[in-house]
C-alpha positions in Angstrom: 98.8 40.2 -130.5 101.9 41.1 -132.4 102.7 44.8 -132.9 103.3 45.9 -136.5 105.4 48.8 -137.8 103.7 52.1 -137.5 102.5 53.9 -140.7 105.4 55.2 -142.7 104.1 58.7 -143.4 102.1 61.4 -141.8 98.8 60.3 -140.4 95.9 61.8 -138.5 93.0 60.3 -136.6 89.5 60.5 -138.1 87.3 62.8 -136.0 84.5 61.8 -133.7 82.2 64.1 -135.7 83.5 63.4 -139.1 81.3 62.3 -142.0 81.1 58.5 -141.9 80.1 55.9 -144.5 78.8 53.3 -142.1 78.1 52.1 -138.6 79.2 48.8 -136.9 76.6 47.1 -134.7 76.5 43.5 -133.3 73.7 41.1 -132.8 72.2 40.5 -130.2 71.7 44.2 -130.2 72.5 46.7 -127.4 70.6 49.6 -129.1 67.0 50.1 -130.1 65.8 48.8 -133.5 64.4 52.3 -134.1 68.0 53.7 -134.1 69.1 51.1 -136.6 66.2 52.1 -138.8 67.2 55.7 -138.6 70.9 55.1 -139.3 70.1 52.9 -142.3 68.5 55.9 -144.1 72.0 57.6 -144.3 74.8 55.1 -143.9 75.7 51.4 -144.4 74.7 49.4 -141.3 77.3 46.6 -140.9 76.0 44.0 -138.5 78.3 41.4 -136.8 76.6 38.0 -136.7 77.9 34.6 -135.8 76.7 32.7 -138.9 74.7 32.8 -142.1 71.6 31.5 -140.3 71.8 34.4 -137.9 72.3 36.8 -140.8 69.0 35.6 -142.3 67.2 36.0 -139.1 68.4 39.5 -138.6 67.5 40.4 -142.2 63.9 39.4 -141.4 63.9 41.6 -138.3 65.3 44.5 -140.3 62.7 44.1 -143.1 59.9 43.9 -140.6 61.1 47.0 -138.8 61.5 49.1 -142.0 65.3 49.1 -142.2 66.7 50.3 -145.6 68.0 47.0 -146.9 70.0 48.7 -149.5 72.2 49.9 -146.7 72.7 46.6 -144.9 75.6 44.2 -145.0 76.9 41.5 -142.6 80.2 40.6 -141.0 80.0 36.9 -140.1 82.4 36.5 -137.2 82.3 35.1 -133.7 82.0 37.9 -131.1 81.6 38.1 -127.4 79.5 41.2 -126.8 77.7 44.1 -128.6 80.1 46.8 -127.3 81.3 47.8 -130.8 82.1 51.3 -129.5 84.8 49.8 -127.3 86.4 47.1 -129.4 85.7 48.3 -132.9 88.4 49.8 -135.2 89.9 53.2 -135.1 90.4 54.9 -138.4 93.3 57.1 -139.6 94.0 59.0 -142.7 97.2 58.3 -144.5 98.4 60.4 -147.4 96.2 58.7 -150.0 94.0 56.2 -148.1 92.1 55.4 -144.9 93.5 52.7 -142.7 92.6 51.0 -139.4 94.5 51.0 -136.1 94.1 47.8 -134.1 94.9 47.7 -130.4 94.7 45.3 -127.5 91.1 45.6 -126.1 91.2 46.0 -122.4 88.7 43.1 -121.7 89.4 39.4 -121.8 87.2 38.9 -124.9 89.3 37.4 -127.6 86.6 37.4 -130.4 85.9 41.1 -129.7 89.6 41.9 -129.5 90.3 40.7 -133.1 87.3 42.6 -134.6 89.3 45.6 -136.0 91.3 43.1 -138.1 88.1 41.4 -139.3 86.7 44.8 -140.3 89.9 45.7 -142.2 89.8 42.4 -144.1 86.1 42.9 -144.9 86.8 46.5 -146.2 90.1 45.4 -148.0 92.1 48.1 -146.2 95.4 48.1 -144.3 95.6 47.8 -140.6 98.4 48.4 -138.0 98.7 46.8 -134.6 99.5 49.5 -132.0 101.1 48.1 -128.8 98.8 49.9 -126.5 96.0 48.4 -124.4 92.9 50.6 -124.8 89.2 50.8 -125.4 87.1 52.9 -127.8 84.9 54.2 -125.0 88.0 56.0 -123.5 89.2 57.5 -126.8 88.0 60.5 -128.8 89.7 62.3 -131.6 89.5 65.9 -133.1 90.5 64.9 -136.7 93.8 66.7 -136.6 96.4 65.9 -133.9 94.5 65.7 -130.6 92.9 62.8 -128.7 91.5 62.8 -125.2 91.1 60.0 -122.7 91.1 59.4 -119.0 94.0 58.2 -116.8 92.9 54.6 -117.4 95.1 54.5 -120.5 98.2 55.0 -118.3 96.9 52.6 -115.6 96.3 49.7 -117.9 99.7 49.8 -119.8 102.8 48.5 -118.0 105.1 50.8 -120.0 106.1 54.4 -119.1 103.4 57.0 -119.8 105.8 58.7 -122.2 106.0 55.5 -124.2 102.2 55.4 -124.4 102.3 59.0 -125.7 104.9 58.0 -128.3 102.9 55.1 -129.6 99.9 57.3 -129.9 101.9 59.7 -132.0 103.6 57.0 -134.1 100.4 55.2 -135.0 97.7 57.9 -134.8 99.6 61.1 -135.5 98.7 62.5 -132.1 100.9 65.3 -130.8 98.4 66.5 -128.2 97.5 63.6 -126.0 95.1 64.9 -123.4 95.0 62.5 -120.4 92.4 63.6 -117.9 91.4 62.6 -114.4 87.9 61.3 -115.1 85.1 62.8 -112.9 83.5 59.3 -112.4 86.1 58.2 -109.9 86.7 54.4 -110.0 83.7 53.8 -112.2 84.4 52.6 -115.8 86.7 55.5 -116.5 85.5 55.9 -120.1 85.6 59.5 -121.4 82.5 58.9 -123.5 80.5 58.6 -120.3 80.8 62.4 -119.7 82.5 64.1 -122.6 82.7 64.2 -126.4 84.3 66.3 -129.1 81.6 68.1 -131.1 84.0 69.9 -133.4 87.7 70.6 -133.7 87.2 73.5 -131.3 84.2 72.4 -129.3 83.8 69.8 -126.6 80.8 68.6 -124.6 81.2 68.0 -120.8 78.4 66.9 -118.6 77.2 69.2 -115.8 75.9 67.9 -112.5 74.2 69.8 -109.6 76.4 71.4 -106.9 75.0 68.9 -104.5 76.5 66.0 -106.5 79.5 64.5 -104.6 81.5 64.7 -107.8 80.5 68.2 -108.8 84.1 69.6 -108.3 85.5 66.8 -110.5 83.1 67.6 -113.4 84.0 71.2 -113.1 87.7 70.4 -113.2 87.1 68.4 -116.4 85.3 71.3 -118.0 88.1 73.7 -116.8 90.7 71.3 -118.2 89.4 71.8 -121.8 88.6 75.5 -121.4 92.2 76.2 -120.4 93.7 74.4 -123.4 94.0 75.4 -127.1 92.4 73.4 -129.8 94.2 72.5 -133.1 93.2 76.0 -134.4 95.2 77.7 -131.8 92.6 79.1 -129.4 90.8 77.7 -126.4 88.0 75.1 -126.7 84.4 76.1 -126.4 83.0 73.9 -123.7 79.4 73.0 -124.0 77.7 71.8 -120.8 74.7 69.5 -120.7 72.9 69.2 -117.4 72.8 65.6 -116.3 71.7 65.3 -112.7 
């Protein structure tokens, strides 16, 4: 991994809830076929396969399941796992285009780690190598200037926290870098296990019963967002989903 220069002009990260043209999945699948069928009605389903023979086999599966084949294409590349949420590309808006931010994936999976570059080459768009070790499961963006993640991002980078923040600003346009103590303790520490931006001013945070040993930690995470202003200049609306 060799860092590249950051984008030259103003950028901002594409939002979690933004309108998307496609979805990236990998075979063997980690999601139900029914979900792929549903997604194919609206967006391009790009499937990572290891070879042309596997692409043909998956095409047969898709046809038999009722996938909209007009919305199917394949990225033929070696890959280690199906966790595309974690190793897939992050998108940014530049002044007149959309580009990809590549990062060092926080798992020893070299074929997964290079996938953002493979996707950029497939789409014919620019990419930038940001010198931050990270994972997509611990990253969510509001579409303006804010991203949120747990303390894992600081723990896994052997540079000062302030330097992590600076790289996030340089490559992603992030001026509000929310780094939160995750309520799951020493578990996977991915923010998407318990929270998600639903809109620029709205965030979902799981709610657990008061008897749960981590109840106070979940409440602290909800309070964290409720006490901070969104990009529009007023506090977030925090939506709770009961998840005992």
